[in-house]
C-alpha positions as CSV (number, residue, x, y, z in Angstrom):
1,M,0.0,0.0,0.0
2,G,2.7,2.4,-0.7
3,K,1.6,5.8,-1.7
4,K,3.5,7.6,-4.3
5,V,4.1,11.3,-3.8
6,E,4.4,13.4,-6.8
7,N,5.5,17.0,-7.0
8,I,3.1,19.5,-8.2
9,G,4.8,21.7,-10.7
10,N,3.7,25.0,-9.1
11,T,6.1,27.8,-8.0
12,Y,5.4,27.3,-4.3
13,T,6.6,23.7,-4.2
14,S,9.6,24.5,-6.4
15,D,10.5,27.4,-4.1
16,K,10.2,25.2,-1.0
17,N,12.4,22.5,-2.7
18,Q,15.0,25.1,-3.5
19,Q,15.0,26.5,0.1
20,K,15.4,22.9,1.4
21,K,18.4,22.4,-1.0
22,K,19.9,25.7,0.1
23,Q,19.5,24.8,3.8
24,Q,21.1,21.4,3.2
25,M,24.0,23.1,1.4
26,R,24.3,25.6,4.2
27,R,24.3,22.7,6.7
28,R,27.0,20.9,4.7
29,V,29.1,24.1,4.6
30,V,28.6,24.7,8.3
31,R,29.5,21.1,9.1
32,K,32.6,21.3,6.9
33,R,33.6,24.6,8.6
34,I,33.0,23.2,12.1
35,T,35.1,20.1,11.2
36,L,37.9,22.3,9.8
37,F,38.0,24.6,12.7
38,G,37.6,21.7,15.2
39,G,40.6,20.0,13.5
40,I,42.6,23.2,13.7
41,L,41.7,23.6,17.3
42,L,42.6,20.0,18.1
43,A,45.9,20.4,16.3
44,I,46.7,23.6,18.3
45,I,45.8,21.8,21.6
46,L,48.0,18.9,20.7
47,I,50.9,21.2,19.8
48,L,50.5,23.0,23.1
49,V,50.3,19.8,25.1
50,V,53.5,18.6,23.4
51,M,55.2,21.9,24.1
52,L,54.1,21.7,27.8
53,V,55.5,18.2,28.2
54,T,58.8,19.1,26.6
55,Q,59.1,22.3,28.6
56,T,58.4,20.5,31.8
57,K,61.1,17.9,31.0
58,S,63.5,20.6,30.1
59,N,62.8,22.5,33.3
60,E,63.4,19.3,35.4
61,E,66.7,18.7,33.6
62,A,67.8,22.3,34.1
63,S,66.9,22.1,37.8
64,I,69.0,19.0,38.2
65,E,71.9,20.6,36.3
66,R,71.5,23.8,38.4
67,Q,71.7,21.7,41.6
68,D,74.8,19.9,40.4
69,K,76.5,23.2,39.5
70,Q,75.6,24.7,42.9
71,E,77.1,21.6,44.7
72,R,80.3,21.9,42.6
73,Y,80.4,25.7,43.3
74,Q,80.0,25.1,47.0
75,K,82.8,22.5,46.9
76,Q,85.0,24.9,45.1
77,Q,84.2,27.6,47.6
78,D,85.2,25.3,50.4
79,E,88.4,24.3,48.6
80,E,89.2,28.0,48.1
81,L,88.7,28.7,51.8
82,A,91.0,25.8,52.7
83,L,93.6,27.0,50.2
84,K,93.5,30.5,51.6
85,E,93.8,29.2,55.1
86,E,96.8,27.1,54.1
87,L,98.3,30.1,52.4
88,N,97.9,32.2,55.5
89,N,99.5,29.4,57.5
90,L,102.4,29.2,55.1
91,N,103.0,32.9,55.6
92,D,103.2,32.3,59.4
93,K,106.8,31.6,60.5
94,S,105.7,29.6,63.6
95,Y,103.6,27.2,61.4
96,I,106.5,26.7,59.0
97,E,108.8,25.8,61.9
98,K,106.2,23.4,63.3
99,V,105.8,21.6,59.9
100,A,109.6,21.5,59.5
101,R,110.0,19.9,62.9
102,D,107.1,17.4,62.6
103,D,107.4,16.3,59.0
104,Y,111.1,16.8,58.1
105,Y,112.7,16.4,61.6
106,L,114.6,19.6,61.3
107,S,116.0,21.2,64.5
108,N,117.5,24.4,65.8
109,D,121.1,24.6,66.7
110,G,121.8,22.5,69.8
111,E,118.6,20.5,69.7
112,V,118.7,16.7,69.3
113,I,115.6,14.9,67.8
114,F,114.8,11.4,69.0
115,K,112.6,9.2,66.9
116,L,110.5,6.9,69.0
117,P,108.9,3.6,67.7
118,G,105.4,5.0,68.2
119,D,106.2,7.9,65.9
120,K,106.4,5.6,62.9
121,S,102.7,4.9,62.8
122,K,101.9,8.6,63.1
123,Q,104.3,9.3,60.2
124,E,102.6,6.6,58.0
125,D,99.2,8.1,58.8
126,K,100.3,11.6,57.7
127,A,101.8,10.1,54.5
128,S,98.6,8.3,53.7
129,K,96.5,11.4,54.3
130,Q,98.8,13.4,52.0
131,D,98.4,10.8,49.2
132,K,94.7,11.2,49.2
């Protein structure tokens, strides 16, 4: 019992058919535009997410590198202080005399230096510390 619908060839139905076709074309154009702009927006979002991830990773690496450099700088500062202290000690005549007596067994005129058996272990300890 299918009914067959036929178009009447008047101007009203032809105008309505043209309006429907125009609306369908507009909808297609609008869908294409939405798809295009949605794709562009999605691509921009993906690019921003990738940039965010790489920037975060780069910041973490820079932070680790900065900490390493700060530690090395602190060690160098400590070493510089130790070297300045040693330099000040080397300019002190009493310190030089003490080092000469302890390490090299030098003496003043009329002094006699006796080397005791217990002194050998102390000498070896000093030598091992200087080697490090």
